[in-house]
C-alpha positions as CSV (number, residue, x, y, z in Angstrom):
1,M,52.9,22.4,65.8
2,T,54.1,23.5,62.4
3,A,52.5,21.5,59.7
4,S,55.0,20.2,57.1
5,G,52.2,19.3,54.6
6,I,48.6,18.5,54.3
7,L,47.4,16.4,57.2
8,P,45.1,13.4,56.7
9,T,41.5,14.1,57.1
10,Y,41.1,11.3,59.6
11,Q,43.6,10.4,62.4
12,R,43.3,8.5,65.7
13,F,45.1,9.8,68.8
14,A,46.8,7.9,71.6
15,P,47.6,10.2,74.6
16,G,49.1,13.1,72.9
17,V,50.5,11.1,70.0
18,P,48.9,10.6,66.6
19,V,48.6,7.0,65.4
20,P,48.5,6.1,61.7
21,F,45.1,4.7,60.4
22,S,45.0,1.0,59.7
23,R,42.7,-2.1,59.9
24,R,44.3,-3.0,63.2
25,S,43.5,0.3,64.7
26,F,39.7,-0.6,64.8
27,R,38.2,-1.7,68.1
28,P,36.4,-5.1,68.1
29,R,32.9,-3.4,68.2
30,E,33.8,-1.2,65.2
31,K,35.1,-4.2,63.3
32,Y,31.8,-5.9,63.8
33,V,29.8,-2.9,62.5
34,V,32.0,-2.6,59.4
35,F,31.6,-6.3,58.7
36,L,27.8,-6.0,58.8
37,V,27.9,-3.0,56.4
38,F,29.8,-5.0,53.8
39,I,27.6,-8.1,54.2
40,T,24.5,-6.0,53.7
41,F,25.9,-4.2,50.7
42,G,27.0,-7.4,49.0
43,F,23.6,-9.1,49.6
44,V,21.7,-6.1,48.0
45,C,24.0,-6.0,45.0
46,F,23.9,-9.8,44.4
47,G,20.2,-10.0,44.9
48,T,19.4,-7.2,42.5
49,F,21.7,-8.8,39.9
50,F,20.1,-12.2,40.3
51,F,16.5,-11.1,40.2
52,L,16.8,-9.0,37.0
53,P,14.2,-10.2,34.4
54,E,16.9,-10.9,31.9
55,F,18.4,-13.6,34.1
56,R,15.2,-15.3,35.3
57,T,14.5,-16.8,31.8
58,G,17.9,-18.0,30.9
59,G,18.1,-16.2,27.6
60,T,19.2,-12.5,27.3
61,A,17.9,-11.9,23.8
62,E,14.6,-13.8,24.5
63,S,13.9,-11.8,27.6
64,V,14.6,-8.5,25.8
65,Y,12.1,-9.4,23.1
66,K,9.5,-10.0,25.8
67,V,10.1,-6.7,27.5
68,Y,10.0,-5.0,24.1
69,D,6.7,-6.7,23.2
70,Q,5.3,-5.6,26.6
71,I,6.3,-2.0,25.9
72,K,4.6,-2.1,22.5
73,R,1.4,-3.4,23.9
74,A,1.4,-0.8,26.6
75,G,1.9,2.0,24.1
76,P,1.2,1.3,20.4
77,D,1.5,5.0,19.7
78,L,5.2,4.7,20.0
79,L,5.6,2.3,17.0
80,I,3.8,3.8,14.1
81,P,6.1,5.0,11.4
82,P,5.2,7.3,8.4
83,P,3.9,5.6,5.3
84,P,6.9,5.9,2.9
85,L,9.4,3.1,3.1
86,E,13.1,3.7,3.1
87,N,13.7,0.7,0.9
88,I,10.8,-0.6,-1.2
89,G,13.0,-3.2,-3.0
90,E,11.0,-6.0,-1.3
91,A,7.3,-5.9,-0.6
92,P,6.5,-5.2,3.1
93,K,5.5,-8.3,5.0
94,L,3.0,-8.4,7.8
95,L,3.7,-10.2,11.1
96,R,1.2,-11.0,13.8
97,H,1.1,-10.8,17.6
98,E,0.1,-13.8,19.5
99,D,-3.4,-12.3,19.9
100,D,-3.7,-11.8,16.1
101,I,-3.6,-8.0,16.2
102,K,-2.6,-6.9,12.7
103,E,0.4,-4.5,12.6
104,D,1.3,-1.7,10.3
105,P,3.5,-3.2,7.6
106,H,6.1,-0.4,7.9
107,V,6.9,-1.3,11.5
108,I,8.5,-4.5,10.3
109,G,11.7,-2.9,9.0
110,D,12.4,-1.3,12.4
111,R,11.7,-4.5,14.3
112,A,13.9,-6.6,12.0
113,K,16.8,-4.2,12.4
114,L,16.3,-4.1,16.2
115,K,16.1,-7.9,16.5
116,A,19.3,-8.4,14.5
117,K,21.0,-5.9,16.7
118,I,19.9,-7.7,19.9
119,E,21.1,-11.0,18.6
120,Q,24.4,-9.5,17.5
121,D,25.0,-8.0,20.9
122,G,23.5,-10.8,23.0
123,D,25.6,-9.9,26.1
124,L,24.2,-6.5,26.4
125,K,21.6,-5.9,29.2
126,V,20.0,-2.8,27.7
127,L,18.3,-2.1,24.4
128,E,19.7,0.2,21.8
129,R,17.6,3.4,21.5
130,P,15.2,3.1,18.6
131,D,15.7,5.2,15.5
132,I,13.5,8.1,16.5
133,D,13.5,9.6,13.0
134,R,11.6,6.5,11.7
135,L,9.0,6.6,14.5
136,K,5.8,8.6,14.5
137,T,3.1,9.1,17.1
138,S,-0.4,9.4,15.8
139,S,-3.8,10.2,17.2
140,T,-5.1,7.4,15.0
141,A,-3.0,4.7,16.6
142,K,-6.0,3.2,18.4
143,Q,-7.9,3.1,15.1
144,I,-5.0,1.3,13.4
145,S,-4.9,-1.3,16.1
146,E,-8.6,-2.0,15.7
147,I,-8.5,-2.3,11.9
148,K,-9.7,-5.7,10.6
149,V,-7.8,-6.4,7.4
150,V,-9.1,-9.2,5.2
151,E,-6.5,-12.0,5.6
152,G,-6.9,-14.0,2.5
153,F,-8.3,-13.8,-1.0
154,G,-10.7,-16.5,-2.1
155,D,-12.3,-19.0,0.3
156,Q,-12.3,-16.7,3.3
157,L,-14.1,-14.0,1.3
158,Q,-17.0,-16.3,0.7
159,K,-17.8,-16.2,4.4
160,T,-18.7,-12.5,4.0
161,V,-21.0,-13.0,1.0
162,P,-24.7,-12.7,1.7
163,A,-26.9,-15.7,0.9
164,A,-27.3,-16.0,-2.8
165,H,-29.3,-18.2,-5.2
166,S,-26.1,-19.7,-6.5
167,N,-23.3,-21.7,-5.0
168,H,-20.9,-20.4,-7.6
169,Y,-18.4,-17.7,-6.5
170,P,-16.6,-15.7,-9.2
171,L,-12.8,-15.9,-9.5
172,L,-11.2,-12.7,-8.2
173,E,-7.5,-13.5,-8.5
174,G,-5.4,-16.3,-9.9
175,G,-6.7,-17.4,-13.3
176,E,-3.5,-18.5,-15.0
177,D,-3.9,-19.4,-18.7
178,E,-3.1,-22.9,-19.9
179,E,-0.6,-21.5,-22.4
180,Q,3.0,-21.1,-21.1
181,E,3.6,-18.0,-23.3
182,A,0.5,-16.3,-21.9
183,R,1.6,-17.1,-18.3
184,F,5.1,-15.6,-19.0
185,R,3.6,-12.5,-20.5
186,R,1.2,-12.0,-17.6
187,E,4.0,-12.3,-15.1
188,K,5.9,-9.6,-16.9
189,V,2.8,-7.3,-16.7
190,K,2.7,-8.0,-12.9
191,E,6.3,-7.0,-12.6
192,M,5.6,-3.8,-14.4
193,M,2.8,-3.1,-11.9
194,K,5.1,-3.7,-9.0
195,H,7.7,-1.3,-10.5
196,G,5.1,1.4,-11.0
197,W,3.5,0.9,-7.6
198,D,6.8,0.6,-5.6
199,N,8.1,3.8,-7.0
200,Y,4.9,5.6,-6.3
201,V,5.2,4.4,-2.6
202,R,8.8,5.5,-2.5
203,Y,8.5,8.9,-4.0
204,A,4.9,10.1,-3.9
205,W,3.0,8.2,-1.2
206,G,-0.3,9.9,-0.5
207,K,0.0,12.3,-3.4
208,N,-2.3,12.0,-6.4
209,E,0.3,10.8,-9.0
210,L,4.0,10.3,-9.5
211,K,6.5,12.2,-11.5
212,P,8.8,9.2,-12.3
213,I,11.7,11.2,-13.7
214,S,11.9,13.9,-11.1
215,K,10.8,11.4,-8.5
216,R,8.2,13.5,-6.6
217,G,4.5,13.8,-6.3
218,H,2.2,15.3,-9.1
219,S,-1.3,16.5,-9.1
220,A,-3.4,17.2,-12.1
221,S,-6.0,20.0,-11.9
222,I,-8.8,17.5,-12.0
223,F,-8.0,16.5,-8.4
224,G,-7.6,20.0,-7.1
225,S,-4.5,21.1,-5.2
226,M,-4.8,18.6,-2.3
227,P,-3.1,15.2,-2.1
228,L,-6.1,12.8,-2.2
229,G,-4.1,9.6,-3.0
230,A,-5.6,9.2,-6.5
231,T,-3.1,6.5,-7.5
232,I,-3.9,4.5,-4.3
233,L,-7.6,4.6,-4.8
234,D,-7.3,3.8,-8.5
235,S,-4.8,0.9,-8.0
236,L,-6.4,-0.9,-5.1
237,D,-8.3,-3.5,-7.2
238,T,-5.4,-4.0,-9.6
239,L,-3.2,-4.9,-6.6
240,Y,-5.9,-7.3,-5.4
241,I,-6.5,-9.0,-8.7
242,M,-2.7,-9.5,-9.2
243,G,-2.5,-11.1,-5.8
244,M,-0.2,-8.4,-4.4
245,K,-1.6,-8.8,-0.9
246,D,1.0,-6.9,1.1
247,E,0.6,-3.9,-1.2
248,F,-3.2,-4.1,-1.0
249,K,-3.1,-4.1,2.8
250,Q,-0.7,-1.2,2.8
251,A,-3.1,0.8,0.5
252,R,-6.1,-0.2,2.6
253,E,-4.6,1.2,5.7
254,W,-3.9,4.5,4.0
255,V,-7.6,4.6,3.0
256,A,-8.6,3.9,6.6
257,N,-6.4,6.4,8.3
258,E,-5.3,9.1,5.9
259,L,-8.0,9.6,3.3
260,D,-9.9,12.7,4.4
261,V,-12.0,14.5,1.8
262,E,-13.0,17.0,4.4
263,Q,-9.6,18.6,4.0
264,A,-10.0,19.2,0.2
265,V,-10.5,22.9,-0.3
266,S,-10.3,23.3,-4.1
267,D,-12.5,22.3,-7.0
268,V,-12.4,18.7,-8.2
269,S,-13.8,16.9,-11.2
270,V,-17.1,15.2,-10.4
271,F,-16.6,12.8,-13.3
272,E,-13.0,11.8,-12.4
273,V,-13.6,11.5,-8.7
274,N,-16.6,9.3,-9.4
275,I,-15.0,6.9,-11.9
276,R,-11.6,6.7,-10.0
277,F,-12.4,7.1,-6.3
278,V,-15.9,6.0,-5.9
279,G,-15.6,3.3,-8.6
280,G,-12.3,1.9,-7.1
281,L,-13.7,1.8,-3.6
282,L,-16.9,0.1,-4.7
283,T,-15.0,-2.6,-6.5
284,C,-13.0,-3.3,-3.3
285,Y,-16.2,-3.5,-1.3
286,A,-17.6,-6.1,-3.8
287,F,-14.3,-8.1,-3.7
288,T,-13.9,-8.1,0.1
289,G,-17.1,-7.2,1.9
290,D,-15.0,-4.8,4.0
291,T,-17.5,-2.0,4.9
292,L,-14.6,0.5,5.1
293,F,-14.6,0.7,1.3
294,R,-18.4,1.1,1.1
295,D,-18.5,3.8,3.7
296,K,-15.6,5.8,2.2
297,A,-17.3,5.5,-1.2
298,Q,-20.5,6.9,0.2
299,Q,-18.6,9.7,2.0
300,I,-17.1,10.8,-1.3
301,A,-20.3,10.4,-3.2
302,D,-22.1,12.6,-0.7
303,K,-19.5,15.3,-1.4
304,L,-20.4,15.1,-5.1
305,L,-24.2,15.6,-4.6
306,P,-24.1,19.4,-4.4
307,A,-23.0,19.4,-8.1
308,F,-26.5,18.1,-9.0
309,D,-28.2,21.2,-7.5
310,T,-28.9,22.9,-10.8
311,P,-32.2,24.0,-12.4
312,S,-32.2,21.0,-14.7
313,G,-30.7,18.4,-12.4
314,I,-27.8,18.0,-14.8
315,P,-24.7,18.2,-12.6
316,N,-21.9,20.7,-13.0
317,A,-18.4,19.5,-13.9
318,L,-16.6,20.8,-10.8
319,V,-17.5,20.8,-7.1
320,N,-15.7,22.1,-4.0
321,F,-15.7,19.5,-1.3
322,K,-15.3,22.1,1.4
323,T,-18.0,24.6,0.4
324,G,-20.2,22.5,-1.9
325,V,-20.1,25.2,-4.5
326,S,-20.1,23.8,-8.1
327,K,-19.5,25.2,-11.5
328,N,-18.7,24.3,-15.1
329,Y,-15.6,24.9,-17.2
330,G,-15.6,28.3,-18.8
331,W,-14.5,26.9,-22.2
332,A,-17.3,24.3,-22.4
333,S,-19.8,26.0,-24.8
334,G,-20.9,28.8,-22.6
335,G,-20.7,27.0,-19.3
336,S,-22.3,23.8,-20.4
337,S,-21.9,20.4,-18.8
338,I,-20.1,17.7,-20.8
339,L,-22.0,14.6,-22.1
340,S,-19.2,12.1,-21.3
341,E,-19.0,13.4,-17.7
342,F,-22.6,13.7,-16.5
343,G,-23.4,10.7,-18.6
344,T,-20.8,8.5,-16.8
345,L,-22.2,8.3,-13.3
346,H,-24.9,5.6,-13.6
347,L,-22.9,2.4,-12.8
348,E,-21.4,3.7,-9.6
349,M,-24.4,5.6,-8.2
350,S,-26.9,2.8,-8.9
351,Y,-24.7,0.2,-7.2
352,L,-24.0,2.6,-4.3
353,S,-27.8,2.9,-3.7
354,D,-28.2,-0.9,-3.8
355,I,-25.5,-1.6,-1.2
356,T,-26.4,1.2,1.2
357,G,-30.2,1.1,0.9
358,K,-30.2,4.8,0.1
359,P,-32.0,5.7,-3.1
360,I,-30.7,9.2,-3.5
361,Y,-27.8,8.2,-5.6
362,R,-29.8,6.2,-8.1
363,N,-32.5,8.9,-8.2
364,K,-29.9,11.5,-9.3
365,V,-28.7,9.5,-12.2
366,D,-32.1,8.3,-13.2
367,H,-33.1,12.0,-13.5
368,I,-30.2,12.6,-15.8
369,R,-31.4,9.9,-18.1
370,K,-35.0,11.2,-18.0
371,V,-33.8,14.6,-19.1
372,L,-31.8,13.1,-22.0
373,R,-34.6,10.8,-23.1
374,E,-37.1,13.7,-23.3
375,L,-34.8,16.1,-25.2
376,E,-35.0,16.2,-29.0
377,K,-31.8,14.8,-30.5
378,P,-30.5,16.3,-33.7
379,K,-30.6,13.4,-36.3
380,G,-30.8,11.1,-33.3
381,L,-27.3,12.1,-32.1
382,Y,-26.3,13.4,-28.7
383,P,-24.3,16.7,-28.7
384,N,-21.4,16.9,-26.4
385,Y,-22.7,19.9,-24.5
386,L,-25.8,20.5,-22.4
387,N,-26.5,23.6,-20.4
388,P,-27.6,22.7,-16.9
389,K,-29.4,26.0,-16.3
390,T,-31.6,25.9,-19.4
391,G,-31.7,22.1,-20.0
392,K,-30.9,22.7,-23.7
393,W,-28.1,21.5,-25.9
394,G,-25.0,23.6,-26.4
395,Q,-23.1,23.7,-29.7
396,H,-23.7,20.7,-31.9
397,H,-20.4,18.9,-31.6
398,M,-20.7,15.1,-31.6
399,S,-17.8,12.6,-30.9
400,M,-17.2,9.0,-30.0
401,G,-13.9,10.2,-28.5
402,A,-13.3,13.0,-26.0
403,L,-16.4,14.7,-24.6
404,G,-18.8,12.0,-25.7
405,D,-17.2,8.5,-25.4
406,S,-18.2,7.0,-22.0
407,F,-21.8,8.2,-22.2
408,Y,-22.4,5.5,-24.8
409,E,-20.4,3.0,-22.8
410,Y,-22.6,3.5,-19.7
411,L,-25.8,3.0,-21.7
412,L,-24.8,-0.5,-22.6
413,K,-23.1,-1.4,-19.3
414,S,-26.0,-0.1,-17.2
415,W,-28.2,-2.7,-19.0
416,I,-25.6,-5.4,-18.4
417,Q,-25.2,-4.4,-14.7
418,S,-28.9,-4.7,-14.2
419,N,-28.8,-8.3,-15.5
420,K,-30.3,-7.1,-18.7
421,E,-33.4,-5.7,-17.0
422,D,-32.8,-2.0,-17.7
423,N,-34.2,-2.2,-21.2
424,E,-34.5,1.6,-21.5
425,A,-30.7,1.9,-21.3
426,R,-30.2,-0.8,-24.0
427,Q,-32.7,0.8,-26.3
428,M,-31.0,4.2,-25.9
429,F,-27.7,2.6,-26.8
430,D,-29.0,0.8,-29.9
431,D,-30.8,4.0,-31.1
432,S,-27.7,6.1,-30.6
433,M,-25.4,3.6,-32.4
434,A,-27.8,3.6,-35.3
435,A,-27.4,7.4,-35.7
436,V,-23.6,7.2,-35.1
437,F,-23.2,4.5,-37.7
438,Q,-25.2,6.5,-40.2
439,Y,-23.6,9.9,-39.8
440,M,-20.1,9.4,-38.2
441,L,-18.8,5.9,-39.2
442,K,-16.4,6.4,-42.2
443,T,-14.0,4.3,-44.2
444,S,-10.7,5.7,-45.5
445,T,-9.4,5.4,-49.1
446,N,-7.3,2.4,-48.0
447,G,-10.1,0.7,-46.1
448,L,-9.6,1.8,-42.5
449,M,-12.8,2.2,-40.6
450,Y,-13.1,5.1,-38.1
451,F,-15.5,7.3,-36.3
452,A,-15.3,10.9,-37.5
453,E,-16.4,13.9,-35.4
454,L,-19.3,16.1,-36.4
455,K,-19.3,19.8,-35.9
456,F,-22.5,21.5,-37.0
457,D,-23.1,18.6,-39.5
458,R,-19.6,18.9,-41.0
459,P,-17.4,15.8,-40.4
460,E,-13.9,16.2,-39.2
461,H,-11.9,13.1,-40.2
462,K,-10.2,12.7,-36.9
463,M,-10.4,10.0,-34.3
464,D,-9.1,10.2,-30.7
465,H,-7.2,7.5,-28.9
466,L,-10.1,7.8,-26.4
467,G,-12.5,6.7,-29.1
468,C,-10.6,3.4,-29.5
469,F,-12.6,1.9,-26.6
470,S,-15.5,1.6,-29.0
471,G,-14.0,-1.5,-30.6
472,G,-14.4,-3.5,-27.4
473,L,-17.7,-1.8,-26.6
474,L,-19.3,-2.9,-29.9
475,G,-17.9,-6.4,-29.5
476,L,-19.5,-6.5,-26.1
477,A,-22.8,-5.2,-27.5
478,S,-22.7,-8.0,-30.2
479,K,-22.2,-10.8,-27.7
480,T,-24.6,-9.8,-25.0
481,L,-27.7,-9.5,-27.2
482,K,-28.3,-11.5,-30.3
483,N,-30.4,-9.5,-32.7
484,D,-30.4,-8.1,-36.2
485,Q,-27.6,-5.7,-35.2
486,S,-25.2,-8.2,-33.7
487,N,-23.2,-9.2,-36.8
488,K,-22.9,-5.5,-37.8
489,Y,-21.7,-4.6,-34.3
490,M,-19.0,-7.3,-34.4
491,K,-17.8,-6.4,-37.9
492,V,-17.4,-2.7,-37.0
493,A,-15.7,-3.7,-33.7
494,E,-13.1,-5.8,-35.6
495,E,-12.5,-3.0,-38.1
496,I,-12.2,-0.2,-35.5
497,T,-9.7,-2.4,-33.5
498,R,-7.6,-2.9,-36.6
499,T,-7.6,0.8,-37.3
500,C,-6.5,1.6,-33.8
501,H,-3.7,-1.0,-34.0
502,E,-2.6,0.7,-37.2
503,S,-2.3,4.0,-35.3
504,Y,0.2,2.3,-33.0
505,D,2.0,0.3,-35.7
506,R,2.6,3.4,-37.9
507,T,4.7,5.2,-35.2
508,A,8.4,4.9,-34.4
509,T,7.7,3.9,-30.8
510,K,4.8,1.5,-31.6
511,L,2.6,3.4,-29.3
512,G,-0.4,5.4,-30.5
513,P,-0.9,9.2,-30.6
514,E,-3.6,11.1,-28.7
515,S,-5.5,11.7,-32.0
516,F,-5.0,10.6,-35.6
517,R,-6.4,11.8,-38.9
518,F,-7.5,10.5,-42.3
519,T,-6.5,12.6,-45.3
520,E,-5.6,11.8,-48.8
521,G,-1.9,11.7,-48.0
522,S,-2.0,10.2,-44.5
523,E,-4.2,7.7,-42.6
524,A,-4.3,6.8,-39.0
525,R,-1.5,9.3,-38.2
526,A,-1.3,12.5,-36.1
527,L,-0.6,15.6,-38.1
528,K,-0.5,18.3,-35.3
529,T,2.2,18.5,-32.6
530,S,-0.5,18.6,-30.0
531,E,-1.8,15.2,-31.2
532,K,1.5,13.3,-31.2
533,Y,1.8,12.6,-27.5
534,Y,1.0,9.4,-25.6
535,I,0.1,9.5,-21.9
536,L,0.0,5.8,-21.1
537,R,-3.7,5.6,-22.2
538,P,-5.5,2.3,-22.0
539,E,-8.2,2.4,-24.6
540,V,-6.5,0.4,-27.3
541,I,-5.4,-2.2,-24.8
542,E,-8.9,-2.3,-23.4
543,T,-10.3,-3.2,-26.8
544,Y,-7.6,-5.9,-27.3
545,F,-8.8,-7.4,-24.0
546,Y,-12.5,-7.5,-25.0
547,M,-11.9,-8.7,-28.5
548,Y,-9.7,-11.6,-27.3
549,R,-12.2,-12.6,-24.7
550,L,-15.0,-12.5,-27.3
551,T,-13.3,-14.0,-30.3
552,K,-10.3,-15.9,-29.1
553,D,-8.3,-14.6,-32.0
554,P,-4.6,-14.8,-30.9
555,K,-3.6,-11.7,-32.8
556,Y,-5.1,-9.5,-30.0
557,R,-2.8,-11.0,-27.5
558,D,0.1,-10.5,-29.9
559,W,-0.8,-6.9,-30.4
560,G,-1.0,-6.5,-26.6
561,W,2.4,-7.9,-26.2
562,E,3.8,-5.5,-28.8
563,A,2.4,-2.7,-26.6
564,V,4.1,-4.2,-23.5
565,Q,7.5,-4.2,-25.3
566,A,7.0,-0.6,-26.5
567,L,6.1,0.5,-22.9
568,E,9.2,-1.2,-21.5
569,K,11.5,0.3,-24.2
570,H,10.2,3.9,-24.3
571,C,8.2,4.6,-21.1
572,R,9.9,2.7,-18.3
573,V,12.4,4.7,-16.3
574,A,14.1,4.1,-13.0
575,G,11.3,5.9,-11.1
576,G,8.3,4.3,-12.8
577,F,6.6,4.8,-16.2
578,T,6.3,8.0,-18.1
579,G,4.3,9.3,-21.1
580,L,5.9,10.5,-24.3
581,K,5.6,13.8,-26.2
582,N,6.1,12.6,-29.7
583,V,5.4,8.9,-30.6
584,Y,6.9,9.4,-34.0
585,A,10.4,10.3,-32.7
586,E,13.0,7.5,-32.5
587,D,14.1,8.9,-29.1
588,P,11.0,10.7,-27.8
589,Q,11.0,13.2,-25.1
590,Q,9.3,12.0,-21.9
591,D,6.5,13.9,-20.1
592,D,7.4,12.8,-16.5
593,V,3.9,11.8,-15.4
594,Q,2.8,8.3,-14.3
595,Q,-1.0,8.7,-14.7
596,S,-3.1,6.8,-12.1
597,F,-5.1,5.2,-14.9
598,F,-1.9,3.4,-16.1
599,L,-2.0,1.3,-13.0
600,A,-5.8,1.1,-12.9
601,E,-6.5,0.4,-16.5
602,T,-3.6,-0.1,-18.9
603,L,-1.8,-2.7,-16.8
604,K,-5.0,-4.3,-15.5
605,Y,-6.3,-4.9,-19.0
606,L,-2.9,-6.3,-20.1
607,Y,-2.9,-8.7,-17.1
608,L,-6.4,-9.9,-17.9
609,L,-5.6,-10.2,-21.6
610,F,-3.0,-12.8,-20.7
611,S,-5.3,-14.5,-18.1
612,D,-7.9,-17.2,-18.3
613,D,-11.4,-16.1,-19.0
614,S,-12.5,-17.3,-15.6
615,L,-10.7,-14.4,-13.9
616,L,-13.3,-11.6,-13.7
617,S,-15.6,-13.3,-16.2
618,L,-17.6,-10.9,-18.4
619,D,-20.7,-13.0,-17.5
620,E,-20.3,-11.9,-13.9
621,W,-18.6,-8.5,-13.9
622,V,-19.0,-5.2,-15.8
623,F,-16.1,-2.8,-15.9
624,N,-16.6,0.9,-15.3
625,T,-14.9,3.3,-17.6
626,E,-11.8,3.3,-15.3
627,A,-11.6,-0.5,-15.5
628,H,-13.0,-1.0,-12.0
629,P,-15.1,-4.2,-12.2
630,L,-18.6,-4.1,-10.6
631,P,-20.7,-7.2,-10.0
632,I,-23.7,-7.9,-12.2
633,K,-26.9,-8.0,-10.2
634,G,-28.7,-11.3,-9.8
635,V,-25.9,-13.5,-11.1
636,N,-22.9,-12.5,-9.0
637,P,-23.1,-13.2,-5.2
638,F,-20.5,-10.5,-4.6
639,Y,-23.1,-7.8,-5.5
640,R,-23.8,-7.5,-1.7
641,E,-27.1,-5.7,-2.0
642,S,-28.4,-4.1,1.2
643,T,-31.3,-5.8,3.0
644,Q,-32.4,-2.5,4.6
């Protein structure tokens, strides 16, 4: 047969004659088989469709949520994003599972987007694939799921406080002033803190500091070359005090999961790490009782201990966390250690010994004091340099500003921290101030009082911005011990504060220079280019805070508000806050660095300046030189002394 085309692949044949395929061409038995096949296929399809989990609960979106939640519980590693937020315009909010497991705050953005998408596409039976670029697996996922974050500030914290002799618990946050104007000003300072913090999170999370103009991370040499989160550690207690709970928890999780000093391979400043890192963590331990902060502080302090391994026991200025090798700056009087650095360890190390039950930290700083006490002081003054190898003074340069300042501060505050039992520290303070008043306290032609520097007995009529802390320090000395020096201390405190305010008021920006001089033709003004910059320093604001608390004179609040307005006008930029290169210029060039101490000190002191005295009362707390408040032993139940 000749085919006229393509034949069908299936044909039935009668005797010799092909029959076209049709339904009627099936035999009865074949029809029965085909019917059973169709019935079976239909039953399977319908049953599968009916028993899908989405259709058992009656709500498509609701069932999807449950499946999604089960997936999360089965694999938490799948849902941990990196720290920086895509949009930090609103503070991240924490949600809770039904079993109260705390979640990473940065997961919330992804869940909210996903939930909105599910509700929008309610008829869909499958989930949209998550945004993989926003997800991150981590070996620390289990640790994160086990973290116990302090839920509230205030009453719940009292449950973690050891038994104390007092039923009074200090106020850690809140503390609004009765005056409407003060409340308004304080709220403005809090907004400034949020602006600085949010931009750090957005552009420099985990880095040491922020460059707010170029919008990237920054690291000063004092922190080495590694990102150690200096701004996070320095800002923790400010966030807490201001009631910024979400931001505090965000920072706490970074400390728990990312802070790793074992990875630091370059030299860091013993002094700066102590006052910023150790001090900030110890304050948070005092506030919360969260042992994470205590343990991290101890871990970092242990990394500083090799710096004390010198012939005299006076620590070197720099230490390498990785190798333990320490050294001094080459420029510091033939490799000497610096008074303001090795003399500013006592508050943190003593408190760390008390809360850990390990005396090594206190022993190290007690030995420093012993060395200083036994040394002969030229005219009763302490030079700024001491050679750790020979145990002898370096060049005789004395200052209440850079290189000397916080040594005197810690003498007074160690006495306060001990509940006024460390009489040796108070006596050293009073003796040193007597010598400083005799040889370094000067009054200008127009009646401005200042502390000059001494270099080999020759006064240099210059005062640093750093030295302006002394107004508040002397006010504190006057109020904490009533003796024959009290009135003199307060008089000098008031005059020094006025001089430092003049250094601000005599600039175009109303912000003070790094140093200012007193000559016949110019007073309280910087003369050199290198002295005209302002790097967001806190010392003048710090003194305003102390003087207002101690005297209640409203001018100190007004002066503080002038500084707020100047900061807003000249230092605030879209990416945070920046320093200035010339405070005398009408339109000053900006330095593009948001120092960590701006959030730790400047804004904290401004916030407290406009708060009620009950918030971090000076009767219960003593501030370290980085403005981290530490509890006073014996009167503050948050001291949390170890029972070991």
